[in-house]
C-alpha positions in Angstrom: 112.8 105.9 111.1 114.0 103.4 108.5 115.1 101.0 111.2 111.7 101.0 112.8 110.0 100.3 109.4 112.4 97.5 108.8 111.8 96.0 112.2 108.0 96.2 111.6 108.3 94.5 108.2 110.5 91.7 109.7 107.9 91.2 112.5 105.0 91.0 110.0 106.9 88.6 107.6 108.1 86.3 110.5 104.5 86.2 111.8 103.2 85.2 108.4 105.9 82.4 108.1 107.5 84.1 105.1 111.2 83.7 104.2 112.8 87.1 103.7 116.3 88.6 103.1 117.0 92.2 104.2 119.1 93.7 101.5 120.6 97.1 101.8 121.7 98.9 98.6 122.3 102.4 97.5 120.2 103.6 94.6 118.2 100.6 93.3 118.4 99.6 89.6 117.6 96.7 87.4 121.1 95.3 87.5 121.5 95.3 91.3 118.1 93.7 92.0 118.6 91.3 89.0 121.4 89.6 91.1 118.8 88.1 93.4 117.0 85.5 91.1 115.4 83.6 94.1 113.5 86.7 95.3 109.8 86.8 94.6 109.2 90.4 95.6 111.1 93.5 96.8 109.9 95.9 99.4 111.4 99.3 98.9 112.2 101.2 102.2 113.6 104.5 101.3 112.6 108.1 101.1 108.8 108.1 100.9 108.9 111.0 98.4 111.1 109.1 96.0 109.2 107.7 93.0 109.5 104.0 92.6 110.9 102.8 89.4 108.5 101.3 86.8 107.6 97.8 87.8 107.6 96.7 84.1 111.4 96.9 84.1 111.8 94.4 86.9 111.2 90.6 86.8 109.4 90.7 90.2 107.2 93.3 91.9 108.8 96.2 93.7 106.3 97.5 96.4 106.2 99.8 99.4 105.9 98.8 103.0 102.2 100.0 103.0 101.4 97.8 100.0 103.0 94.8 101.8 100.8 95.4 104.9 97.7 95.8 102.7 98.5 92.4 101.3 98.2 90.8 104.7 94.9 92.5 105.7 91.3 91.4 104.9 90.1 94.7 103.6 91.5 98.0 102.5 90.0 101.4 103.2 91.1 102.8 99.9 93.6 105.2 101.5 97.2 105.1 100.5 100.2 106.5 102.3 104.0 106.6 101.9 104.4 108.4 105.2 106.3 106.0 107.5 105.2 107.9 110.6 101.5 107.2 109.8 102.3 103.6 109.0 104.1 103.1 112.3 101.1 104.5 114.2 98.7 102.0 112.5 97.9 98.7 114.1 99.8 95.7 112.8 97.9 93.4 110.4 95.7 90.6 112.0 98.2 87.9 111.0 100.2 88.5 114.1 99.1 85.8 116.5 100.2 84.7 120.0 102.8 82.0 120.2 100.3 79.2 120.8 98.3 79.9 117.6 101.6 80.2 115.6 102.8 76.8 116.8 99.5 75.2 115.7 99.8 76.9 112.4 103.3 75.6 111.9 102.3 72.0 112.5 100.2 72.0 109.3 
């Protein structure tokens, strides 16, 4: 399940032209994530029932895969889920374009 979510996130981020670094760690904490000063945001892929740490403790946002996808969509229905099965069944955000459109975008 986690591999499918990771693959989906990679597909979304590549399509959006974002630079990303998959980082696999055990239990996350301030010291572990603090070693990555060049990172603007962390997406937590783990047990959907685990509560995320308080974002105020971290220098950059720590979000869920659902929140990342919401950031790439034009509108939000107001529903929230941490269930990866539900997320995988949803359509990908509209940023995913065919290769010709992406090449045009890359030229600008």
